[in-house]
C-alpha positions as CSV (number, residue, x, y, z in Angstrom):
1,M,96.2,53.7,113.3
2,L,94.3,55.4,110.5
3,S,96.6,54.6,107.3
4,R,96.1,53.7,103.9
5,S,98.3,54.4,100.8
6,R,99.7,53.2,97.6
7,G,103.1,51.8,96.9
8,E,106.0,53.6,95.2
9,P,106.6,53.2,91.6
10,E,107.1,49.4,90.6
11,S,110.7,50.1,89.0
12,N,112.1,51.4,92.1
13,A,110.6,48.7,94.1
14,H,111.8,45.9,91.7
15,T,115.3,47.3,91.7
16,D,115.9,47.8,95.4
17,V,114.7,44.5,96.4
18,R,116.1,42.4,93.5
19,E,119.7,43.5,94.2
20,D,119.5,42.5,97.8
21,A,117.5,39.5,97.6
22,V,119.3,37.7,94.6
23,G,122.7,38.6,95.8
24,L,124.0,40.4,92.8
25,P,128.0,40.4,92.7
26,K,129.6,43.9,93.8
27,S,132.3,45.7,92.1
28,A,135.5,46.9,93.6
29,G,133.7,50.1,94.7
30,G,131.2,48.2,96.6
31,Q,128.3,48.9,94.1
32,H,126.1,46.1,92.8
33,E,127.1,45.3,89.1
34,K,123.9,45.1,87.2
35,P,124.0,42.6,84.3
36,Q,122.1,43.4,81.3
37,H,119.7,40.3,81.9
38,H,119.0,41.3,85.7
39,M,115.3,42.1,84.5
40,H,114.7,38.2,84.2
41,M,115.7,37.4,87.6
42,P,113.2,36.9,90.3
43,G,112.2,39.8,92.3
44,F,110.8,40.1,95.8
45,N,108.8,43.0,97.7
46,R,109.5,44.4,100.9
47,N,107.8,41.6,102.7
48,G,109.9,39.0,100.8
49,H,107.2,37.8,98.6
50,K,108.0,36.8,95.1
51,I,106.8,39.4,92.7
52,I,104.5,37.8,90.0
53,K,104.6,39.5,86.4
54,G,101.9,42.2,86.1
55,I,101.3,42.7,89.9
56,H,102.7,45.9,91.7
57,P,105.2,44.9,94.4
58,D,103.2,46.6,97.0
59,G,100.1,44.7,96.1
60,E,101.8,41.2,96.1
61,S,100.4,38.8,98.9
62,G,102.9,36.1,98.7
63,R,99.9,33.7,98.2
64,G,97.8,32.2,95.6
65,G,94.1,31.2,95.1
66,V,91.9,31.4,98.2
67,H,92.8,30.7,101.8
68,P,89.6,31.0,103.8
69,W,91.0,31.9,107.3
70,H,93.4,34.6,105.5
71,F,90.5,35.7,103.6
72,L,88.2,36.4,106.4
73,R,90.9,37.9,108.7
74,I,92.2,40.2,106.0
75,C,88.6,41.3,105.0
76,F,87.3,41.9,108.7
77,R,90.6,44.0,109.5
78,S,89.8,46.0,106.4
79,S,91.9,49.2,105.5
80,S,91.6,51.3,108.8
81,R,90.1,51.3,112.2
82,L,87.0,53.2,110.8
83,S,86.3,50.5,108.3
84,L,86.9,47.6,111.1
85,V,84.2,49.4,113.1
86,V,81.7,49.2,110.3
87,N,82.6,45.6,109.9
88,V,80.7,45.0,113.1
89,L,77.5,45.7,111.2
90,W,77.7,42.4,109.2
91,P,75.2,40.4,111.3
92,F,72.7,42.9,110.1
93,V,73.2,41.4,106.6
94,P,71.5,38.0,107.0
95,A,69.1,39.5,109.4
96,A,67.9,42.0,106.5
97,I,67.7,39.1,104.0
98,A,65.8,37.0,106.3
99,I,63.2,39.4,107.6
100,H,62.3,40.2,103.9
101,F,61.2,36.6,103.2
102,A,60.0,35.6,106.9
103,H,58.0,38.9,107.6
104,P,57.3,40.8,104.2
105,D,54.6,43.0,106.1
106,L,57.0,44.5,108.4
107,H,57.9,47.3,105.9
108,L,59.5,49.7,108.1
109,W,61.9,47.0,109.6
110,I,62.8,45.7,106.4
111,F,63.7,49.1,105.2
112,I,65.8,50.0,108.3
113,L,67.7,46.5,108.5
114,N,68.5,46.7,104.5
115,Y,69.5,50.3,104.9
116,V,72.0,49.4,107.6
117,A,73.0,46.2,106.0
118,M,74.1,48.0,103.0
119,V,77.0,49.9,105.1
120,P,79.2,47.0,105.7
121,T,78.4,45.4,102.1
122,A,79.5,48.5,100.5
123,N,82.5,48.9,102.8
124,L,83.7,45.3,101.5
125,V,83.2,46.5,97.9
126,G,85.5,49.5,98.6
127,F,88.0,47.3,100.6
128,A,88.2,44.5,97.8
129,G,88.5,47.4,95.1
130,Q,91.2,48.8,97.1
131,E,93.1,45.6,97.5
132,L,92.8,45.0,93.7
133,A,94.0,48.4,92.9
134,R,97.2,48.0,95.0
135,K,98.2,45.4,92.4
136,L,98.1,47.9,89.5
137,P,100.0,51.2,88.8
138,K,98.9,53.9,91.1
139,V,96.8,56.3,88.9
140,L,95.0,53.2,87.2
141,G,94.4,51.6,90.4
142,L,92.9,54.8,91.9
143,I,90.5,55.2,89.0
144,L,89.7,51.4,89.3
145,E,89.0,51.9,93.1
146,T,86.8,54.9,92.4
147,F,84.8,53.1,89.7
148,L,84.3,50.0,91.9
149,G,83.1,52.4,94.8
150,G,80.5,53.9,92.4
151,I,79.2,50.4,91.6
152,V,76.9,50.4,94.5
153,E,75.3,53.6,93.4
154,I,74.9,52.3,89.9
155,V,73.0,49.2,91.4
156,V,70.7,51.4,93.4
157,F,69.9,53.5,90.4
158,M,69.2,50.4,88.2
159,V,67.1,48.8,90.7
160,L,65.0,52.1,91.2
161,L,64.7,52.5,87.4
162,H,63.6,49.0,87.1
163,D,61.0,49.0,89.8
164,S,59.7,52.6,88.7
165,V,56.0,51.9,87.6
166,N,54.5,54.9,85.7
167,N,57.7,56.8,86.5
168,S,56.9,56.8,90.2
169,L,60.4,56.5,91.3
170,I,61.9,58.8,88.8
171,P,61.7,61.8,91.1
172,V,63.9,59.9,93.7
173,I,66.5,58.8,91.1
174,R,66.9,62.5,90.2
175,S,67.3,63.5,93.8
176,A,69.7,60.7,94.5
177,I,72.1,61.8,91.5
178,L,72.3,65.3,93.1
179,G,72.3,64.0,96.5
180,S,75.3,61.9,95.7
181,I,77.1,64.7,94.2
182,L,76.4,66.9,97.4
183,A,77.4,64.1,99.6
184,N,80.8,63.8,98.0
185,L,81.5,67.5,97.7
186,L,80.2,68.8,101.0
187,L,80.0,65.8,103.5
188,C,82.8,63.8,102.4
189,L,85.2,66.7,101.4
190,G,84.2,68.5,104.6
191,F,85.0,65.6,106.8
192,C,88.4,65.2,105.0
193,F,89.2,68.9,105.6
194,F,88.1,68.8,109.2
195,A,89.7,65.5,110.1
196,G,93.0,66.4,108.4
197,G,92.9,70.0,110.0
198,L,92.7,68.5,113.6
199,R,96.2,67.3,113.4
200,R,97.6,69.9,111.2
201,N,97.2,73.8,110.8
202,E,97.0,73.4,107.1
203,Q,97.1,70.8,104.4
204,E,98.2,71.2,100.8
205,F,97.2,69.5,97.7
206,D,98.2,69.6,93.9
207,E,96.8,71.9,91.3
208,V,96.2,68.9,88.9
209,I,94.0,67.4,91.3
210,S,91.8,70.2,92.2
211,E,91.7,72.4,89.2
212,V,91.1,69.7,86.7
213,G,88.3,68.4,89.2
214,N,86.7,71.7,89.6
215,G,86.6,72.1,85.8
216,Q,84.8,68.9,85.4
217,L,82.2,69.6,87.9
218,L,81.6,72.9,86.6
219,M,81.0,71.2,83.0
220,A,78.7,68.7,84.6
221,G,76.7,71.2,86.7
222,F,76.1,73.0,83.2
223,G,74.9,70.0,81.6
224,L,72.7,69.0,84.4
225,L,71.3,72.6,84.6
226,I,70.2,73.0,81.0
227,P,67.2,70.5,80.7
228,S,65.9,72.1,84.1
229,A,66.6,75.7,82.7
230,F,64.9,74.9,79.3
231,Y,61.7,73.5,81.0
232,A,61.4,76.4,83.6
233,S,62.0,79.1,80.9
234,L,59.2,77.9,78.4
235,R,56.7,76.3,80.7
236,G,53.4,77.9,79.9
237,S,54.5,79.4,76.5
238,I,54.1,76.1,74.5
239,E,52.0,73.1,75.0
240,D,52.9,70.9,77.9
241,S,53.3,67.8,76.0
242,V,55.6,69.2,73.5
243,L,57.8,70.8,76.0
244,E,58.1,67.4,78.1
245,A,59.0,65.7,74.8
246,N,61.8,68.3,74.0
247,V,63.1,68.1,77.5
248,L,63.5,64.3,77.4
249,H,65.4,64.7,73.9
250,I,67.5,67.1,75.4
251,S,68.3,65.1,78.4
252,R,69.1,62.1,76.4
253,T,71.5,64.2,74.2
254,T,73.2,65.7,77.0
255,S,73.8,62.2,78.6
256,V,75.6,61.1,75.6
257,I,77.7,64.3,75.5
258,L,78.5,63.9,79.4
259,L,79.3,60.3,78.9
260,I,81.8,61.4,76.1
261,A,83.2,64.1,78.5
262,F,83.8,61.4,81.1
263,L,85.6,59.1,78.8
264,I,87.8,62.1,77.8
265,Y,88.5,62.9,81.5
266,V,89.7,59.1,82.1
267,W,91.7,59.3,79.0
268,F,93.3,62.5,80.2
269,Q,94.3,60.8,83.5
270,V,95.5,57.4,82.6
271,H,97.5,58.3,79.2
272,T,98.2,61.9,78.2
273,H,98.8,63.5,81.7
274,H,99.5,60.3,83.7
275,G,102.7,61.6,85.0
276,L,101.3,64.6,86.6
277,Y,98.9,62.3,88.6
278,A,101.6,59.8,89.6
279,D,103.7,62.7,90.7
280,S,101.0,64.1,93.0
281,L,100.2,60.8,94.3
282,E,103.9,59.8,95.3
283,K,104.1,63.2,97.2
284,D,101.3,61.8,99.4
285,E,103.1,58.4,100.0
286,E,106.2,60.5,101.1
287,R,104.0,62.5,103.5
288,D,102.6,59.3,105.2
289,A,104.5,58.5,108.3
290,D,102.7,55.1,108.9
291,R,103.3,53.9,105.3
292,H,105.8,51.2,106.5
293,L,103.2,49.6,108.7
294,D,100.3,49.6,106.0
295,L,103.0,48.0,103.5
296,A,103.6,45.3,106.1
297,K,99.9,44.3,106.3
298,D,98.7,40.9,104.9
299,K,97.0,41.4,101.5
300,L,94.3,39.6,99.4
301,T,95.4,37.4,96.5
302,F,93.9,38.5,93.1
303,T,91.5,35.6,93.1
304,E,90.2,36.6,96.8
305,C,89.7,40.1,95.6
306,I,87.5,38.8,92.8
307,V,85.7,36.5,95.3
308,A,85.1,39.3,97.8
309,L,83.8,41.7,95.1
310,L,81.3,38.9,94.0
311,I,80.1,38.3,97.5
312,A,79.9,42.1,98.2
313,L,78.1,42.8,95.1
314,T,75.5,40.1,95.4
315,C,74.7,41.3,98.9
316,V,74.5,45.0,97.8
317,S,72.3,43.9,94.9
318,L,69.9,42.1,97.3
319,H,69.8,45.0,99.9
320,A,69.1,47.5,97.2
321,V,66.2,45.5,95.7
322,F,64.6,44.9,99.2
323,L,65.3,48.6,100.2
324,V,63.8,50.0,97.0
325,E,60.7,48.0,97.3
326,E,59.8,49.9,100.6
327,I,60.6,53.4,99.5
328,D,57.0,53.9,98.2
329,Y,55.7,52.8,101.8
330,I,58.3,55.0,103.7
331,V,57.3,57.9,101.5
332,H,53.6,57.7,101.6
333,E,52.9,56.0,105.1
334,H,55.7,57.8,107.0
335,G,55.8,61.2,105.4
336,V,59.4,61.1,104.1
337,S,59.7,63.4,101.0
338,D,61.1,62.2,97.8
339,A,63.7,65.1,98.3
340,F,65.0,63.8,101.6
341,M,64.7,60.3,100.5
342,G,66.8,61.0,97.2
343,L,69.1,63.8,98.4
344,I,70.1,62.4,101.8
345,L,69.1,58.9,102.7
346,V,70.0,57.0,99.5
347,P,73.3,58.7,99.0
348,F,74.4,58.6,102.5
349,V,74.3,54.7,102.6
350,E,75.7,54.4,99.0
351,K,78.8,56.4,99.7
352,A,79.6,55.4,103.2
353,A,82.5,53.2,102.2
354,E,84.2,55.8,100.0
355,H,83.7,58.4,102.7
356,L,85.6,56.4,105.2
357,T,88.4,55.9,102.8
358,A,88.9,59.4,102.0
359,V,88.6,60.6,105.5
360,D,91.3,58.0,106.4
361,E,93.8,59.3,103.8
362,A,93.1,63.0,105.0
363,W,93.7,62.0,108.6
364,D,97.0,60.5,107.2
365,N,98.0,63.8,105.5
366,Q,97.4,62.3,101.9
367,M,95.3,65.1,100.7
368,N,95.8,64.2,97.0
369,F,94.5,60.7,97.5
370,A,91.6,62.2,99.6
371,L,90.8,64.9,97.0
372,A,91.1,62.5,94.2
373,H,88.5,59.9,95.8
374,C,86.0,62.8,96.6
375,M,86.3,64.5,93.3
376,G,86.6,61.5,91.2
377,A,83.4,59.9,92.8
378,T,81.6,63.2,92.4
379,I,82.7,63.3,88.7
380,Q,81.7,59.8,88.1
381,T,78.3,60.3,89.4
382,A,77.9,63.6,87.6
383,L,79.1,62.6,84.3
384,F,78.8,58.8,84.0
385,N,76.3,57.4,86.4
386,S,73.6,60.0,85.6
387,S,74.2,59.6,81.9
388,L,74.0,55.7,82.2
389,V,70.6,55.8,84.0
390,V,69.2,58.2,81.5
391,I,70.4,56.0,78.5
392,V,69.3,52.7,80.3
393,G,66.0,54.4,80.9
394,W,65.8,55.2,77.1
395,G,66.4,51.8,76.1
396,L,63.7,50.5,78.7
397,N,61.2,53.1,77.4
398,K,61.1,54.8,80.6
399,S,61.0,58.6,80.9
400,M,64.1,59.1,82.8
401,D,65.3,62.7,82.0
402,L,67.5,65.4,83.6
403,N,64.6,67.7,84.3
404,F,65.4,68.3,88.3
405,E,63.5,70.5,90.6
406,I,64.8,74.0,90.8
407,F,65.5,73.6,94.5
408,N,67.7,70.6,93.8
409,I,69.5,72.2,90.8
410,V,70.2,75.5,92.6
411,V,71.4,73.6,95.6
412,L,73.9,71.8,93.4
413,I,75.2,74.9,91.5
414,M,75.9,76.9,94.8
415,A,77.7,73.6,96.1
416,I,80.0,73.4,93.1
417,I,80.7,77.4,93.6
418,V,81.4,77.0,97.1
419,V,83.7,74.1,97.0
420,G,85.6,75.7,93.9
421,N,86.3,78.6,96.2
422,F,87.8,76.5,98.9
423,L,89.9,74.6,96.4
424,R,91.5,77.7,94.7
425,D,94.4,78.2,96.9
426,Q,95.4,74.5,97.1
427,K,95.1,74.5,100.9
428,S,92.6,73.3,103.4
429,N,92.0,73.6,107.2
430,Y,89.4,72.5,109.7
431,L,87.4,75.6,109.3
432,E,86.7,75.0,105.6
433,G,85.8,71.5,106.4
434,A,83.2,72.4,109.0
435,L,81.6,75.0,106.9
436,C,81.0,72.3,104.2
437,I,79.5,70.0,106.7
438,L,77.2,72.8,108.0
439,I,76.1,73.7,104.5
440,Y,75.2,70.1,104.0
441,I,73.2,70.1,107.1
442,I,71.1,73.1,106.2
443,I,70.5,71.3,103.0
444,A,69.3,68.2,104.8
445,I,67.1,70.2,106.9
446,A,65.4,72.0,103.9
447,S,65.1,68.8,102.0
448,W,63.1,67.3,105.1
449,Y,60.6,70.0,104.9
450,Y,60.4,70.1,101.1
451,P,57.1,68.6,100.1
452,N,56.5,66.3,97.2
453,P,55.3,68.7,94.4
454,N,52.0,68.3,92.9
455,P,52.1,67.2,89.2
456,G,52.3,70.3,86.7
457,T,53.3,72.7,89.6
458,T,56.9,72.8,89.3
459,N,59.6,70.9,87.0
460,T,57.5,67.9,86.7
461,A,55.4,66.5,84.0
462,E,51.5,67.0,83.9
463,G,50.2,63.9,85.7
464,G,53.6,62.6,86.5
465,V,54.1,61.0,83.0
466,I,56.2,62.0,80.2
467,P,55.9,60.0,76.9
468,S,58.7,57.4,77.1
469,N,59.6,57.4,73.5
470,G,59.5,61.4,73.3
471,M,57.1,61.5,70.8
472,I,53.8,63.5,70.7
473,T,50.9,61.5,69.9
C-alpha cells in the first residue's frame, strides 16, 4: 500500500468521538444531548487514544515520552513502501562516517558512501517532519513539513559556503540552487503526474494550489534572472570590477526582496487564505481510499519526533560536511563538471525524501498534497533558501551572488514556462509526467557535457574572485 494523508478537521474528530466515548445522554429522539460544558470533557481519537490539548486527533499517538522499541519500529516502517525500501540503506550511514576517519585518502569511496548515506537520513528528516505535521492543523503542518524537508538543502548550502576557499565552491552552490528547483519542478512533479496517471486517466487539482504556486515561481524566476541579465548585458561596456561589484549589490538587494516575498506567501497560506488551502486538502483526504489504514498506524510521540529530527539532522550534517570536502577532488580528478555536480548530483540526494512523499501522495490520488509538496519545496528553494545563502555569505564576507551561467538560467525559465503550461488546465496525466521527466534527462545530459568555464569567459568574475564587500578598491 502506498498511502499517506492528513487528518480531518480537528473539530469534527473531537465531536464524533467524544459523544460515543464519553457516553453523553440521549434525548427522546435518540440524538445526543450536548451540554454546554462538553468541550471540557475528555476526547478520544479513532484509535481510542485520549487527545492531548494542542495535538490534532489524527496525530495523537496515545503514548508519551520515548519508547525505544516503538520508536525504531515506527521509524523503520516509515510512511510508505517506497520509504521503507530507502531505510534499507541505513547500514551505509555508520560505514560512511567510519571510512571518513579510517581512510581519508579514499576520496572517491568517501564521496560515494556519504552520498548514499544521505538518502536514508534525509528520509528520516522527512518522516519525522511528517509525523510532527500530523499533530498540527493541516495547512500549518504541511508548511512545517515542507520547511523541514528543505533543511537538508540548507545544511548542504551552508557547508558549501563555509568550505568555499577563494569562492571555489560558489559555482556549485549557484548550480545547486537551480538544480534543486529543476528537480522539484520537472523530476518530482513529473513522477507525480506519471505515477498517478498509471492508475487513473486524469487527476485533478485545485486552482489555489497551482495558480498561486505558478505565480510565485514566475516572480522567483524573474528575481533570479535579473543579476545574470544585468551582467551579460553590460559586460564589456564598463570596467569588470565595477560591474562585478554592482552585480553583487543587486544580488544582495534582490535576496532581501525575495525573502520578503516568501514571508508574504507563507502569511497568505496560514492566515488570510487559510480556508482555501484547507478545503483543497480536505478534498484529497476524501479521495484517499486507504486513509483508514493510514490513520490506524502507530505514530511517534511529540518527544520522539524531536529526537528523530535531532538524530537525522546530525547525521545529515556530518554526511554533508564529508561529501562537500570531496567535491573538489571529484570535479578535478574525475572530470565531473560544476554544472553536473550542482544541477544533478547534489539536488538529487537532497530531495530524495520529499520526492518519495509527493509520489506516494500522487499514487493515492492526493494531487493537491503532492502538488503542494512539489511547488512548496520549489518556492522555498527559489525564494528562501537562495536568499538565505546570499545573505549568510554577505555576513561571512563571501562573494555569493545570483549571477548564474546563462545556460542555467535559460533552462530554469524554460522549465517554469513548461510546467506552468501543464498546470493551466488543473488536470494531469501520465503523458505530461513522462514529458517532464524526459526534459529533465535532456538537461542532465547537457549538464554532463557542460565544461567548467574559464574565468572571465561567461557570467563569472575575472580570476574567479569578486570583492566580498562589493567595494571597488
